[in-house]
C-alpha positions in Angstrom: 19.1 5.6 15.5 17.9 8.3 13.1 20.6 9.3 10.7 18.6 11.9 8.9 15.2 13.6 9.1 13.7 16.5 7.3 10.0 16.6 7.6 7.4 19.4 7.7 4.0 20.2 6.2 5.6 23.1 4.6 8.3 21.1 2.8 8.4 20.6 -1.0 11.5 18.5 -1.3 13.3 18.4 -4.7 15.5 15.7 -6.2 18.5 17.6 -4.9 17.0 17.7 -1.4 16.5 13.9 -1.5 20.1 13.4 -2.8 21.6 15.7 -0.1 19.6 14.0 2.6 20.4 10.4 1.6 24.1 11.2 1.0 24.3 12.8 4.5 22.8 9.7 6.1 25.0 7.2 4.1 28.1 9.2 5.1 27.1 8.7 8.7 26.4 5.0 8.3 30.0 4.5 6.9 31.6 2.5 4.2 29.9 -0.7 3.0 31.1 -3.4 0.6 27.9 -5.1 -0.6 24.5 -3.4 -0.6 20.9 -4.5 -1.4 18.2 -2.0 -2.2 14.5 -3.0 -1.5 12.3 -0.3 -3.0 8.5 -0.8 -3.7 7.3 -1.7 -7.1 5.5 0.4 -9.7 2.3 0.4 -7.7 4.0 2.8 -5.3 5.3 5.1 -8.1 4.6 8.4 -6.2 6.8 7.3 -3.3 9.9 8.7 -5.0 11.6 5.4 -4.0 12.7 5.0 -7.6 14.7 8.3 -7.4 16.1 7.3 -4.1 17.2 3.9 -5.4 18.9 5.6 -8.3 20.6 8.0 -5.9 21.8 5.1 -3.8 23.3 3.5 -6.9 25.1 6.7 -7.7 26.5 6.8 -4.2 27.6 3.1 -3.9 28.4 2.4 -7.6 29.2 -1.3 -8.1 28.9 -2.0 -4.4 25.1 -1.9 -4.8 24.8 -5.3 -6.3 21.1 -6.1 -6.2 17.7 -4.3 -6.3 14.8 -6.4 -5.1 11.5 -4.6 -5.5 9.1 -5.4 -2.6 6.5 -7.1 -4.8 4.5 -8.9 -2.2 1.8 -10.6 -4.2 2.1 -8.0 -7.1 3.1 -8.9 -10.6 6.8 -8.6 -11.5 7.8 -5.3 -12.9 8.2 -4.9 -16.7 11.3 -3.3 -18.3 9.2 -0.3 -19.2 8.2 0.2 -15.5 11.7 -0.3 -14.3 13.1 2.3 -16.7 10.3 4.8 -15.9 10.6 4.4 -12.1 14.3 3.9 -11.6 16.0 6.0 -14.2 19.6 5.1 -14.9 19.8 2.3 -12.3 21.2 -0.6 -14.3 18.5 -3.1 -15.4 20.8 -6.1 -14.6 20.6 -5.3 -10.9 16.9 -6.1 -10.6 15.6 -9.3 -9.1 12.0 -10.6 -9.0 10.5 -11.7 -5.7 8.6 -15.0 -5.9 6.3 -14.9 -2.8 5.4 -18.6 -3.1 8.8 -20.1 -3.6 11.7 -17.8 -2.8 11.4 -17.3 0.9 13.0 -18.5 4.1 11.6 -18.3 7.7 13.6 -16.4 10.2 11.4 -17.5 13.2 7.8 -17.8 14.2 5.8 -15.4 16.4 4.0 -17.5 19.0 0.3 -18.1 18.7 -0.3 -16.7 22.2 1.0 -13.3 21.0 -1.3 -13.4 17.9 -4.2 -14.3 20.1 -3.4 -11.4 22.4 -3.1 -8.7 19.6 -6.2 -10.0 17.8 -8.3 -9.8 21.1 -8.8 -13.5 21.1 -10.2 -13.8 17.6 -7.3 -15.8 16.1 -5.0 -18.4 17.4 -2.2 -19.3 15.0 1.5 -18.6 15.0 3.1 -16.3 12.4 6.2 -16.9 10.3 8.7 -14.0 9.9 9.5 -14.7 6.2 11.8 -12.9 3.9 13.2 -13.5 0.4 16.2 -15.8 0.8 18.4 -13.2 -0.9 18.3 -11.1 2.2 20.0 -13.8 4.2 22.1 -15.7 1.6 23.4 -12.6 -0.2 25.9 -11.7 2.6 25.0 -8.0 2.5 26.5 -5.6 5.0 23.7 -3.1 4.2 20.1 -3.5 3.2 18.3 -0.3 2.2 14.6 -0.6 2.7 13.1 2.3 0.7 9.5 3.4 0.7 6.7 5.8 1.6 4.8 6.1 4.9 1.1 6.6 4.2 -2.2 5.4 5.8 -2.7 1.8 4.9 -5.5 -0.7 5.1 -3.6 -3.8 6.3 -1.2 -2.3 8.8 -2.5 1.2 9.7 0.5 3.1 8.3 2.5 1.7 5.4 6.1 0.8 5.2 9.0 0.4 7.7 9.3 -3.3 8.5 6.2 -4.1 6.4 8.4 -3.5 3.4 10.5 -6.5 4.5 8.0 -8.9 6.0 5.3 -8.4 3.4 7.1 -6.9 0.5 9.6 -9.7 0.4 7.6 -12.1 2.5 6.1 -15.5 1.7 2.6 -16.8 1.2 1.9 -17.8 4.8 3.2 -14.6 6.3 1.3 -12.4 3.8 -1.9 -14.4 4.2 -2.0 -14.4 7.9 -0.9 -10.8 8.5 -3.5 -9.5 6.2 -6.2 -11.6 7.9 -5.1 -10.4 11.4 -5.8 -6.8 10.3 -9.1 -7.7 8.6 -10.5 -9.6 11.5 -9.4 -6.9 14.0 -11.1 -4.3 11.9 -9.5 -2.2 9.1 -11.3 1.0 10.2 -9.9 0.6 13.7 -6.4 0.7 12.3 -6.3 3.1 9.3 -4.1 6.1 10.0 -2.6 4.6 13.3 1.0 3.6 13.5 0.6 1.2 16.5 -1.8 -1.6 15.4 -2.0 -5.3 15.9 -0.3 -6.0 12.6 2.5 -3.5 13.3 2.9 -5.3 16.7 3.3 -8.5 14.7 6.0 -7.0 12.5 7.8 -5.3 15.4 7.9 -8.6 17.3 9.5 -10.2 14.3 12.0 -7.3 14.0 13.0 -7.4 17.6 13.3 -11.2 17.9 14.4 -12.3 14.4 15.2 -9.3 12.2 18.3 -8.2 14.0 20.4 -10.5 11.8 19.6 -8.3 8.8 21.6 -5.0 8.4 18.5 -3.0 7.5 18.4 0.8 7.2 15.0 2.4 6.4 14.7 5.2 3.9 11.2 6.7 4.3 9.4 9.4 2.4 6.1 11.2 3.1 4.4 12.3 -0.1 0.9 13.8 -0.6 -1.3 15.8 -2.9 -1.5 19.5 -2.2 -4.6 21.8 -2.7 -3.7 22.3 -6.3 -3.8 18.5 -7.0 -0.1 18.3 -7.4 2.1 15.7 -5.7 4.4 17.1 -3.0 7.1 15.5 -0.9 6.9 16.6 2.7 9.6 14.5 4.3 12.6 12.2 4.2 13.6 10.1 7.1 16.6 7.6 7.3 17.3 5.3 10.3 17.4 1.8 11.7 14.9 2.0 14.5 11.2 2.3 15.2 11.8 6.0 15.9 12.4 6.8 12.3 9.1 5.3 11.3 7.2 7.0 14.2 8.5 10.4 13.0 7.5 9.8 9.4 4.1 8.5 10.5 3.4 11.6 12.6 4.1 13.8 9.5 2.0 11.5 7.3 -1.0 11.9 9.5 -0.7 15.6 9.2 -0.4 15.7 5.4 -2.1 12.6 4.1 -5.3 12.6 6.3 -8.3 14.7 5.5 -11.1 15.0 8.1 -14.2 15.9 6.1 -16.8 18.3 7.5 -19.8 16.0 6.9 -20.3 12.5 5.5 -19.9 12.6 1.7 -22.8 11.6 -0.5 -20.8 11.3 -3.8 -17.1 10.6 -4.2 -15.4 10.3 -7.6 -11.9 8.7 -7.7 -9.6 8.7 -10.6 -7.2 5.7 -11.0 -4.1 6.6 -13.0 -4.0 4.1 -15.9 -0.3 3.5 -15.5 -0.6 2.4 -11.9 -4.0 0.8 -11.4 -4.9 -2.2 -13.5 -6.6 -4.4 -10.8 -9.2 -4.1 -8.1 -6.5 -5.5 -5.8 -4.9 -2.1 -6.1 -7.9 0.0 -7.3 -9.8 -0.8 -4.1 -7.7 1.7 -2.4 -10.5 3.9 -3.5 -12.7 2.0 -1.1 -10.2 1.5 1.7 -9.2 5.1 1.9 -12.6 6.7 1.6 -15.1 4.5 3.3 -14.9 6.2 6.7 -15.9 9.5 4.9 -18.8 8.2 2.8 -22.4 8.7 4.0 -24.8 5.8 4.4 -26.5 5.4 1.1 -23.8 7.4 -0.7 -22.0 6.6 -3.9 -18.3 5.9 -4.6 -17.6 6.2 -8.4 -14.3 4.8 -9.5 -12.9 5.8 -12.9 -10.6 3.0 -13.9 -9.5 3.2 -17.5 -7.0 0.4 -17.3 -8.9 -2.0 -15.1 -8.3 -5.5 -16.5 -8.3 -7.9 -13.6 -9.4 -8.4 -10.0 -6.2 -9.9 -8.5 -2.7 -9.5 -9.8 -2.0 -13.1 -8.8 -3.9 -15.6 -10.9 -5.1 -17.7 -7.9 -6.2 -14.6 -6.0 -8.0 -13.3 -9.1 -9.9 -16.6 -9.3 -10.9 -16.4 -5.6 -12.2 -12.9 -6.0 -14.3 -13.9 -8.9 -15.7 -16.8 -7.0 -16.5 -15.2 -3.7 -16.9 -11.5 -4.4 -16.9 -8.4 -2.3 -19.9 -9.1 0.0 -18.7 -7.8 3.4 -17.3 -9.2 6.6 -20.0 -11.7 7.7 -20.2 -13.3 4.3 -16.4 -13.5 3.9 -15.9 -15.0 7.4 -18.5 -17.6 6.7 -16.9 -18.4 3.4 -13.5 -18.8 5.1 -14.9 -21.2 7.7 -16.5 -23.4 5.0 -13.8 -23.3 2.3 -10.3 -24.7 2.5 -9.1 -22.7 -0.5 -9.9 -19.4 1.3 -8.3 -20.8 4.5 -5.2 -21.3 2.4 -5.4 -17.8 0.9 -6.2 -15.5 3.8 -4.8 -12.4 2.2 -7.5 -12.8 -0.5 -10.2 -13.2 2.2 -8.9 -10.0 3.9 -9.0 -8.2 0.6 -12.6 -9.2 0.1 -13.4 -7.6 3.4 -11.4 -4.5 2.7 -13.1 -4.0 -0.7 -16.6 -4.1 0.6 -18.8 -1.2 1.6 -20.5 -3.5 4.2 -23.7 -2.6 2.4 -23.5 1.0 3.6 -22.9 2.7 0.2 -22.7 1.8 -3.5 -19.4 1.1 -5.2 -19.6 1.9 -8.9 -16.7 0.9 -11.1 -16.2 2.5 -14.5 -13.6 0.5 -16.4 -12.2 1.4 -19.8 -13.5 0.0 -23.1 -10.5 -1.9 -24.5 -10.8 -5.6 -25.2 -8.7 -6.5 -22.1 -10.8 -4.3 -19.7 -13.2 -5.9 -17.2 -16.7 -6.1 -18.6 -19.9 -5.0 -17.0 -20.9 -8.6 -16.3 -17.6 -9.2 -14.6 -17.8 -6.1 -12.4 -21.3 -6.9 -11.3 -20.5 -10.6 -10.7 -18.4 -9.7 -7.7 -20.9 -7.4 -6.0 -20.0 -4.0 -7.5 -22.1 -1.8 -9.7 -21.0 -0.7 -13.2 -21.3 2.6 -15.1 -20.1 3.8 -18.5 -16.9 5.7 -18.1 -17.5 8.1 -21.0 -20.9 9.0 -19.7 -19.7 9.6 -16.2 -16.7 11.7 -17.4 -19.0 13.9 -19.4 -21.8 14.2 -16.8 -19.5 15.3 -14.1 -16.9 17.1 -16.3 -14.3 15.2 -14.4 -11.4 16.9 -16.2 -12.5 20.2 -14.6 -13.0 19.0 -11.0 -10.6 20.3 -8.4 -9.2 18.2 -5.6 -11.7 17.8 -2.8 -15.1 19.3 -2.6 -16.9 20.6 -5.8 -20.3 22.2 -6.2 -21.7 21.6 -9.7 -23.8 24.0 -11.7 -26.9 22.0 -10.7 -26.0 22.4 -7.1 -24.9 18.8 -6.6 -21.9 18.3 -4.3 -19.1 16.0 -5.5 -15.9 15.1 -3.8 -13.0 14.4 -6.2 -9.8 12.4 -5.4 -7.1 12.2 -8.1 -5.0 9.5 -6.3 -6.4 7.4 -3.5 -3.0 5.9 -2.7 -1.8 9.2 -1.3 -4.3 9.8 1.4 -7.0 8.8 3.9 -10.4 10.5 4.2 -12.8 10.2 7.2 -15.6 11.8 9.0 -15.2 12.3 12.7 -18.1 10.0 13.6 -16.3 7.0 11.9 -12.7 7.7 12.7 -11.2 5.8 15.7 -9.1 8.2 17.7 
């Protein structure tokens, strides 16, 4: 059922609009005694999920007893991040998700189904895992809050991914990421109905019905002026609410470029992007738009690590971003990658498959990744100050720019809010 929907490419929803919409939905849902909120973490800051969590707390008061950020494999949130993202929501409500230890398995999706959706490439079963708090907390309402946007693992982010990955366990995260990588990221990006989504939907239909989940979904993008704009709010408990949000997201978050781009410059906000695990959204979201032999220049002033998880960071450093064939070979030969399939999937996602050059420009603080480290995993390196000056980055507008020397540069201020492709590489 859809309790509330307000979505349009012409919308510019304010805080009051979000509050009015969520209150209207919660009034329809009815009185609840114990509520859990599951928003994304700081890596999804533009989602406005922090505001919506605060609004939910204002609505429920002390009946909202727990807030469990959907960390997945990300680092736990700091007090500063919580305060910045969630406003007045009491700090004592927040819980950390431990993806290696804090999970229970609701059921297992049969290997035959995984083999079917992966077109015969994989044959293992898949555990529908969630943080044990969801089951043992005796909640009569779980608010899963987040943003629907094109995504490299599942096609379109959020909905039940927020539950089965955001609060999932190691096996579930590893295997689901690998299903998508083996099937082909570029076959899924921007599509709501993908093999990985089928996996999550199977789990929702067969095991997730025991959880009283209501989804609160936003659609947020960047307008032509380079400003973030909220185009939609959707609240409901069924696939329909996700489908409506996904349709709008494809309208406002997807840019079909006129011709393959020779040079793309991406800015990574220093408050959000500190790892290539996240910063490689620059690669995921643009590689269908970049020309063969082109350049992707990533300005990453806060880049300090490859993986946010220490073990994943070690694996990235060891195996590097060398494309699908090299990664699949490494998986077949190394048990440590077989036990960390999400890391293997990430290595595939973060590669250009030797089509174009990926040039990282980290900051120059002592904790930033060095040129040697950047080049050791298969990327190229450039001096951030020289690049900023050469291209006058602070003066670039969103999208296509023609420089004084006639060079064409495509600028993206936040890769997390969109998907860019050329018609020849997009799978319709």
